[in-house]
TIBA-147670 format. One record per residue (C-alpha): x, y, z; residue number from 1; residue in three letters. Coordinates in Angstrom, 3 decimals. Layout:
N
SITE,X,Y,Z,NUM,ALA
...
This chain:
372
SITE,145.426,148.262,-70.523,1,UNK
SITE,141.642,148.542,-70.743,2,UNK
SITE,139.717,151.681,-69.899,3,UNK
SITE,136.985,151.447,-67.286,4,UNK
SITE,134.427,151.729,-70.100,5,UNK
SITE,136.006,148.683,-71.786,6,UNK
SITE,136.027,146.790,-68.473,7,UNK
SITE,132.349,147.688,-67.996,8,UNK
SITE,131.499,146.304,-71.422,9,UNK
SITE,133.570,143.153,-70.987,10,UNK
SITE,132.347,142.105,-67.547,11,UNK
SITE,128.868,143.636,-67.285,12,UNK
SITE,127.782,144.434,-70.864,13,UNK
SITE,127.201,148.125,-70.084,14,UNK
SITE,128.842,151.303,-71.369,15,UNK
SITE,130.019,153.168,-68.265,16,UNK
SITE,131.496,152.297,-64.898,17,UNK
SITE,128.548,153.977,-63.165,18,UNK
SITE,126.258,151.470,-64.872,19,UNK
SITE,128.707,148.666,-64.093,20,UNK
SITE,128.377,149.238,-60.349,21,UNK
SITE,124.649,148.545,-60.450,22,UNK
SITE,125.059,145.729,-62.969,23,UNK
SITE,127.557,144.047,-60.670,24,UNK
SITE,125.089,143.901,-57.791,25,UNK
SITE,122.393,142.547,-60.099,26,UNK
SITE,124.780,139.919,-61.455,27,UNK
SITE,125.814,138.746,-57.999,28,UNK
SITE,122.174,138.563,-56.917,29,UNK
SITE,120.572,137.016,-59.982,30,UNK
SITE,123.218,134.851,-61.678,31,UNK
SITE,122.499,131.141,-61.144,32,UNK
SITE,124.817,129.188,-58.880,33,UNK
SITE,126.602,126.357,-60.715,34,UNK
SITE,125.991,122.824,-59.392,35,UNK
SITE,128.359,121.252,-56.885,36,UNK
SITE,129.789,119.080,-59.675,37,UNK
SITE,131.270,122.226,-61.253,38,UNK
SITE,133.552,122.672,-58.227,39,UNK
SITE,134.572,119.121,-57.317,40,UNK
SITE,134.732,115.591,-58.679,41,UNK
SITE,133.932,114.175,-55.238,42,UNK
SITE,130.340,113.006,-54.887,43,UNK
SITE,128.426,113.095,-51.616,44,UNK
SITE,127.613,111.430,-49.380,45,UNK
SITE,131.088,109.937,-48.995,46,UNK
SITE,132.158,107.454,-46.346,47,UNK
SITE,135.755,106.257,-46.188,48,UNK
SITE,136.062,102.501,-46.664,49,UNK
SITE,137.467,100.258,-43.963,50,UNK
SITE,137.357,102.674,-41.031,51,UNK
SITE,138.305,100.513,-38.023,52,UNK
SITE,136.649,100.818,-34.619,53,UNK
SITE,134.893,104.110,-35.339,54,UNK
SITE,131.227,104.799,-34.861,55,UNK
SITE,130.429,107.856,-36.923,56,UNK
SITE,128.527,110.593,-35.092,57,UNK
SITE,124.817,111.073,-35.552,58,UNK
SITE,123.432,114.328,-36.879,59,UNK
SITE,122.018,115.077,-33.428,60,UNK
SITE,125.436,114.525,-31.790,61,UNK
SITE,126.962,117.000,-34.208,62,UNK
SITE,124.290,119.617,-33.561,63,UNK
SITE,124.742,119.270,-29.805,64,UNK
SITE,128.526,119.614,-30.108,65,UNK
SITE,128.193,122.737,-32.247,66,UNK
SITE,125.893,124.254,-29.618,67,UNK
SITE,128.275,123.299,-26.783,68,UNK
SITE,130.682,125.847,-25.300,69,UNK
SITE,133.240,123.141,-24.513,70,UNK
SITE,133.093,121.188,-27.786,71,UNK
SITE,132.908,124.127,-30.197,72,UNK
SITE,136.419,124.900,-31.490,73,UNK
SITE,136.219,127.620,-34.146,74,UNK
SITE,137.142,131.199,-33.351,75,UNK
SITE,134.520,133.993,-33.308,76,UNK
SITE,133.712,135.150,-36.821,77,UNK
SITE,135.081,131.981,-38.432,78,UNK
SITE,133.906,131.022,-41.905,79,UNK
SITE,132.852,127.565,-40.670,80,UNK
SITE,131.673,125.933,-37.474,81,UNK
SITE,134.127,123.378,-36.050,82,UNK
SITE,133.513,121.048,-33.125,83,UNK
SITE,134.821,117.868,-31.554,84,UNK
SITE,132.699,114.742,-31.238,85,UNK
SITE,134.486,111.984,-29.330,86,UNK
SITE,137.676,111.193,-31.303,87,UNK
SITE,136.576,113.130,-34.380,88,UNK
SITE,136.501,116.695,-35.661,89,UNK
SITE,133.428,117.948,-37.506,90,UNK
SITE,133.368,120.976,-39.792,91,UNK
SITE,130.065,122.509,-40.862,92,UNK
SITE,129.805,124.967,-43.741,93,UNK
SITE,127.378,126.218,-46.354,94,UNK
SITE,129.941,126.642,-49.099,95,UNK
SITE,131.250,124.163,-51.660,96,UNK
SITE,134.826,124.908,-50.571,97,UNK
SITE,134.248,122.511,-47.659,98,UNK
SITE,133.620,119.706,-50.159,99,UNK
SITE,136.769,120.774,-51.991,100,UNK
SITE,138.698,120.510,-48.733,101,UNK
SITE,137.434,116.950,-48.267,102,UNK
SITE,138.579,116.178,-51.798,103,UNK
SITE,142.001,117.653,-50.988,104,UNK
SITE,142.343,115.468,-47.876,105,UNK
SITE,141.615,112.328,-49.889,106,UNK
SITE,144.075,113.372,-52.578,107,UNK
SITE,146.844,114.081,-50.060,108,UNK
SITE,146.336,110.720,-48.375,109,UNK
SITE,146.549,108.883,-51.698,110,UNK
SITE,149.355,110.815,-53.393,111,UNK
SITE,151.721,112.249,-50.757,112,UNK
SITE,153.397,111.615,-47.412,113,UNK
SITE,152.341,115.038,-46.106,114,UNK
SITE,150.736,114.806,-42.666,115,UNK
SITE,147.003,115.556,-42.777,116,UNK
SITE,143.878,114.354,-40.937,117,UNK
SITE,142.065,111.358,-42.397,118,UNK
SITE,138.653,112.021,-43.882,119,UNK
SITE,135.954,109.742,-42.458,120,UNK
SITE,132.677,111.077,-43.751,121,UNK
SITE,131.185,113.839,-45.868,122,UNK
SITE,127.472,114.503,-46.208,123,UNK
SITE,124.921,117.280,-46.637,124,UNK
SITE,121.778,117.996,-44.629,125,UNK
SITE,119.404,120.832,-43.911,126,UNK
SITE,120.574,123.016,-41.052,127,UNK
SITE,118.610,126.107,-40.025,128,UNK
SITE,116.623,125.799,-43.239,129,UNK
SITE,119.678,125.750,-45.533,130,UNK
SITE,121.654,122.959,-47.128,131,UNK
SITE,124.864,122.524,-45.161,132,UNK
SITE,127.923,120.361,-45.717,133,UNK
SITE,129.405,118.302,-42.885,134,UNK
SITE,133.004,117.055,-42.977,135,UNK
SITE,133.965,114.464,-40.348,136,UNK
SITE,137.686,113.814,-39.975,137,UNK
SITE,140.283,112.360,-37.669,138,UNK
SITE,140.949,114.202,-34.425,139,UNK
SITE,144.726,114.283,-34.233,140,UNK
SITE,146.640,114.169,-30.950,141,UNK
SITE,148.401,117.396,-30.164,142,UNK
SITE,147.954,121.033,-29.253,143,UNK
SITE,146.562,124.039,-31.084,144,UNK
SITE,148.778,126.944,-30.076,145,UNK
SITE,147.982,130.521,-29.199,146,UNK
SITE,150.486,133.338,-28.755,147,UNK
SITE,150.527,132.928,-24.972,148,UNK
SITE,151.632,129.303,-25.360,149,UNK
SITE,154.100,130.361,-28.019,150,UNK
SITE,155.632,132.854,-25.619,151,UNK
SITE,156.267,130.086,-23.075,152,UNK
SITE,158.654,128.308,-25.469,153,UNK
SITE,162.348,128.947,-26.018,154,UNK
SITE,163.914,130.237,-29.207,155,UNK
SITE,165.279,126.753,-29.923,156,UNK
SITE,161.793,125.275,-29.575,157,UNK
SITE,160.382,127.921,-31.918,158,UNK
SITE,162.971,126.934,-34.494,159,UNK
SITE,162.046,123.236,-34.232,160,UNK
SITE,158.396,124.079,-34.944,161,UNK
SITE,159.338,126.325,-37.857,162,UNK
SITE,161.523,123.623,-39.393,163,UNK
SITE,158.750,121.044,-39.081,164,UNK
SITE,156.485,123.419,-41.019,165,UNK
SITE,159.231,123.917,-43.616,166,UNK
SITE,159.582,120.161,-44.093,167,UNK
SITE,155.847,119.750,-44.708,168,UNK
SITE,155.856,122.571,-47.251,169,UNK
SITE,158.846,121.045,-48.989,170,UNK
SITE,156.953,117.763,-49.348,171,UNK
SITE,154.062,119.670,-50.899,172,UNK
SITE,156.310,121.582,-53.276,173,UNK
SITE,157.893,118.352,-54.493,174,UNK
SITE,154.583,117.188,-56.035,175,UNK
SITE,154.829,118.167,-59.691,176,UNK
SITE,152.061,119.333,-62.007,177,UNK
SITE,151.720,120.478,-65.625,178,UNK
SITE,148.953,122.990,-64.868,179,UNK
SITE,147.885,125.643,-62.346,180,UNK
SITE,144.726,124.798,-60.432,181,UNK
SITE,143.233,122.374,-57.953,182,UNK
SITE,143.670,118.617,-57.623,183,UNK
SITE,142.637,116.359,-60.503,184,UNK
SITE,143.012,119.092,-63.119,185,UNK
SITE,140.295,121.364,-61.729,186,UNK
SITE,140.030,125.152,-61.671,187,UNK
SITE,140.398,127.493,-58.712,188,UNK
SITE,137.285,128.474,-56.814,189,UNK
SITE,135.877,131.778,-58.176,190,UNK
SITE,136.141,133.301,-54.695,191,UNK
SITE,139.920,132.784,-54.860,192,UNK
SITE,140.967,136.430,-54.988,193,UNK
SITE,144.029,135.519,-57.045,194,UNK
SITE,142.012,135.160,-60.263,195,UNK
SITE,138.541,136.291,-59.131,196,UNK
SITE,136.331,138.506,-61.242,197,UNK
SITE,132.590,138.240,-60.631,198,UNK
SITE,131.902,134.930,-62.265,199,UNK
SITE,130.427,132.067,-60.274,200,UNK
SITE,132.075,129.214,-62.177,201,UNK
SITE,135.594,127.938,-61.370,202,UNK
SITE,138.587,129.769,-62.878,203,UNK
SITE,140.930,127.588,-64.898,204,UNK
SITE,142.732,125.244,-64.766,205,UNK
SITE,145.477,127.121,-66.583,206,UNK
SITE,147.792,125.157,-68.838,207,UNK
SITE,150.511,127.795,-69.103,208,UNK
SITE,151.983,130.501,-66.911,209,UNK
SITE,151.044,133.135,-69.483,210,UNK
SITE,147.386,132.083,-69.314,211,UNK
SITE,147.492,132.339,-65.536,212,UNK
SITE,149.127,135.773,-65.509,213,UNK
SITE,146.556,137.055,-68.010,214,UNK
SITE,143.831,135.931,-65.579,215,UNK
SITE,145.552,137.575,-62.610,216,UNK
SITE,145.891,140.807,-64.575,217,UNK
SITE,142.180,140.784,-65.390,218,UNK
SITE,141.369,140.290,-61.701,219,UNK
SITE,143.746,143.105,-60.688,220,UNK
SITE,142.310,145.428,-63.323,221,UNK
SITE,138.765,144.854,-62.076,222,UNK
SITE,139.814,145.336,-58.452,223,UNK
SITE,141.565,148.560,-59.373,224,UNK
SITE,138.455,149.852,-61.109,225,UNK
SITE,136.499,149.357,-57.901,226,UNK
SITE,139.272,150.925,-55.832,227,UNK
SITE,139.030,154.215,-57.744,228,UNK
SITE,135.307,154.318,-57.006,229,UNK
SITE,135.606,156.650,-54.025,230,UNK
SITE,132.784,157.193,-51.556,231,UNK
SITE,131.668,160.794,-50.979,232,UNK
SITE,130.438,160.902,-47.385,233,UNK
SITE,128.961,164.387,-47.812,234,UNK
SITE,126.624,163.143,-50.542,235,UNK
SITE,126.253,159.621,-49.218,236,UNK
SITE,127.126,158.077,-52.574,237,UNK
SITE,130.047,157.005,-54.728,238,UNK
SITE,131.789,159.396,-57.084,239,UNK
SITE,131.822,156.590,-59.660,240,UNK
SITE,134.955,157.807,-61.404,241,UNK
SITE,135.049,156.622,-64.983,242,UNK
SITE,138.835,156.725,-65.277,243,UNK
SITE,141.707,155.078,-63.444,244,UNK
SITE,143.894,157.358,-61.354,245,UNK
SITE,147.393,158.018,-62.776,246,UNK
SITE,149.078,155.957,-60.031,247,UNK
SITE,146.777,153.034,-60.858,248,UNK
SITE,147.599,153.317,-64.561,249,UNK
SITE,151.295,153.114,-63.691,250,UNK
SITE,150.765,150.076,-61.451,251,UNK
SITE,148.656,148.182,-64.006,252,UNK
SITE,151.141,148.987,-66.772,253,UNK
SITE,153.912,147.501,-64.640,254,UNK
SITE,151.872,144.550,-63.320,255,UNK
SITE,151.636,142.190,-66.275,256,UNK
SITE,155.206,142.709,-67.500,257,UNK
SITE,156.554,142.211,-63.989,258,UNK
SITE,154.855,138.850,-63.427,259,UNK
SITE,155.644,137.654,-66.931,260,UNK
SITE,159.345,138.128,-66.138,261,UNK
SITE,159.301,137.159,-62.446,262,UNK
SITE,161.274,134.126,-61.306,263,UNK
SITE,159.375,131.063,-60.164,264,UNK
SITE,157.033,130.257,-63.059,265,UNK
SITE,156.783,126.537,-62.356,266,UNK
SITE,153.661,125.190,-60.582,267,UNK
SITE,154.226,124.260,-56.935,268,UNK
SITE,151.635,122.661,-54.670,269,UNK
SITE,150.877,125.398,-52.153,270,UNK
SITE,149.083,125.744,-48.816,271,UNK
SITE,147.513,129.212,-48.793,272,UNK
SITE,146.252,129.405,-45.193,273,UNK
SITE,149.096,128.812,-42.727,274,UNK
SITE,147.788,130.765,-39.733,275,UNK
SITE,148.690,129.289,-36.353,276,UNK
SITE,145.092,128.199,-35.709,277,UNK
SITE,145.506,125.760,-38.610,278,UNK
SITE,148.417,123.852,-37.019,279,UNK
SITE,148.348,120.914,-34.620,280,UNK
SITE,151.611,120.600,-32.668,281,UNK
SITE,152.682,117.233,-31.268,282,UNK
SITE,155.485,117.529,-28.660,283,UNK
SITE,158.268,114.919,-28.934,284,UNK
SITE,161.112,113.841,-26.673,285,UNK
SITE,164.744,113.406,-27.691,286,UNK
SITE,163.990,109.987,-29.197,287,UNK
SITE,161.091,111.237,-31.300,288,UNK
SITE,158.469,109.744,-29.005,289,UNK
SITE,155.278,111.710,-28.218,290,UNK
SITE,155.113,113.487,-24.870,291,UNK
SITE,151.947,113.869,-22.820,292,UNK
SITE,151.037,115.798,-19.712,293,UNK
SITE,150.465,119.439,-18.840,294,UNK
SITE,154.063,120.500,-19.458,295,UNK
SITE,154.627,118.412,-22.604,296,UNK
SITE,154.765,121.468,-24.849,297,UNK
SITE,157.466,123.141,-22.744,298,UNK
SITE,159.406,119.911,-22.058,299,UNK
SITE,159.672,118.830,-25.694,300,UNK
SITE,162.923,118.872,-27.646,301,UNK
SITE,161.223,118.447,-31.023,302,UNK
SITE,157.771,118.770,-32.591,303,UNK
SITE,155.656,117.383,-35.402,304,UNK
SITE,153.412,119.969,-37.057,305,UNK
SITE,150.320,118.907,-38.993,306,UNK
SITE,148.134,121.282,-40.992,307,UNK
SITE,144.459,120.729,-40.180,308,UNK
SITE,142.801,123.128,-42.628,309,UNK
SITE,143.384,122.595,-46.339,310,UNK
SITE,140.944,125.020,-47.937,311,UNK
SITE,142.630,126.744,-50.885,312,UNK
SITE,145.343,124.185,-51.643,313,UNK
SITE,146.441,124.135,-55.256,314,UNK
SITE,149.255,124.458,-57.769,315,UNK
SITE,150.365,128.070,-57.948,316,UNK
SITE,153.555,129.692,-59.264,317,UNK
SITE,156.591,128.885,-57.125,318,UNK
SITE,156.595,132.394,-55.640,319,UNK
SITE,153.059,132.125,-54.238,320,UNK
SITE,153.955,130.251,-51.032,321,UNK
SITE,156.361,133.050,-50.134,322,UNK
SITE,153.590,135.611,-50.594,323,UNK
SITE,151.233,133.665,-48.312,324,UNK
SITE,153.813,133.823,-45.499,325,UNK
SITE,154.403,137.542,-45.446,326,UNK
SITE,151.838,138.490,-42.797,327,UNK
SITE,151.998,135.473,-40.501,328,UNK
SITE,154.436,133.899,-38.074,329,UNK
SITE,154.192,135.966,-34.923,330,UNK
SITE,152.906,139.033,-33.108,331,UNK
SITE,155.976,141.147,-33.914,332,UNK
SITE,157.904,142.015,-37.053,333,UNK
SITE,160.943,140.167,-35.668,334,UNK
SITE,158.869,137.019,-35.025,335,UNK
SITE,157.520,137.068,-38.565,336,UNK
SITE,160.974,137.593,-40.046,337,UNK
SITE,162.408,134.592,-38.164,338,UNK
SITE,159.433,132.443,-39.162,339,UNK
SITE,159.739,133.346,-42.838,340,UNK
SITE,163.507,132.850,-42.978,341,UNK
SITE,163.267,129.388,-41.419,342,UNK
SITE,160.226,128.214,-43.362,343,UNK
SITE,161.849,129.365,-46.609,344,UNK
SITE,164.994,127.374,-45.926,345,UNK
SITE,164.111,124.911,-48.701,346,UNK
SITE,162.950,127.519,-51.231,347,UNK
SITE,165.037,128.235,-54.327,348,UNK
SITE,164.518,132.019,-54.147,349,UNK
SITE,163.463,134.640,-51.622,350,UNK
SITE,161.051,136.352,-54.079,351,UNK
SITE,161.474,139.725,-52.375,352,UNK
SITE,160.698,141.516,-55.646,353,UNK
SITE,157.327,139.748,-55.811,354,UNK
SITE,156.544,140.867,-52.272,355,UNK
SITE,157.211,144.494,-53.233,356,UNK
SITE,154.943,144.202,-56.261,357,UNK
SITE,152.265,142.670,-54.062,358,UNK
SITE,152.415,145.529,-51.591,359,UNK
SITE,152.108,148.036,-54.421,360,UNK
SITE,149.136,146.329,-56.081,361,UNK
SITE,147.432,145.880,-52.714,362,UNK
SITE,147.798,149.577,-51.884,363,UNK
SITE,146.867,151.024,-55.284,364,UNK
SITE,144.490,148.434,-56.720,365,UNK
SITE,143.135,146.686,-53.605,366,UNK
SITE,144.424,143.530,-55.324,367,UNK
SITE,146.141,140.920,-53.220,368,UNK
SITE,146.749,137.369,-54.384,369,UNK
SITE,146.046,136.054,-50.882,370,UNK
SITE,143.730,138.391,-49.011,371,UNK
SITE,141.432,139.628,-51.770,372,UNK
């Protein structure tokens, strides 16, 4: 493994970790941002061909909906603004990942049978003095759940929803690839904590598993270096330790060998953001027909689940989807366990050893392949 001095030289061209801390802030502030074309092959503006009977919203309609208490849909603190405009959903963001999500929606529609909203329109415009991206997509029929609604359903109904999610993930995982990265042979976004260092250009794509694991190790090593930089409250500054702690050395020594030997090397198309707020649930009757009305959710005997947020989709090692599930699925440990067991019904392995390694690297290195 590298010393912190070697990491400082490699990433920031300085000799000590103390210098690297300052160099990192300068790099993040001064390094030029790559053009949009570095992150996506989709050009904007984009308007889907042959959209029947739809009048796309005006910019003023979108701004009014975002300002409206009834039409605004995103949760407080969300990364993007989301609103409804007539029979459409509009997402507003200042980050190129929104354009990548639009690209993902088009790719899914063309190449899979996975349920996903149709993309209608993508454009950019100045908003509050900054260039913003606007994604306009289909507003799907159904319900976005919260835990109160979830609690009103029976155990059998919970299982139906879980199995619908499992079926959608299985469809994703069946789409083969000969690389690790985003659609159309593109690299991961540099903010993807899985392979993130401090660069601003995309990471990858990676042609082999060994290349990918080398990149994850580099990201973990850099995260661990920052983790050992403890803050001294009495002095109001960082101690800037120039050496890894012994427990970090042990974890990093184990890290690369573990993942090199872990099961599940093959690339699997993965959804990395399966929180409940990213599902639309459509209640169905015993014949598979949609139910409507105030009690439709409780009266249903089956459900279709559609994922409505696709930011972060890509081909990852087969074990990655299991890792993304470990902290979601319910308010209690028992809820999460049931969710994970059912959703993993179609997985080849349980990948429990990977989960343990993840917990260790998260605790000692502040490195987590999902949460950063």
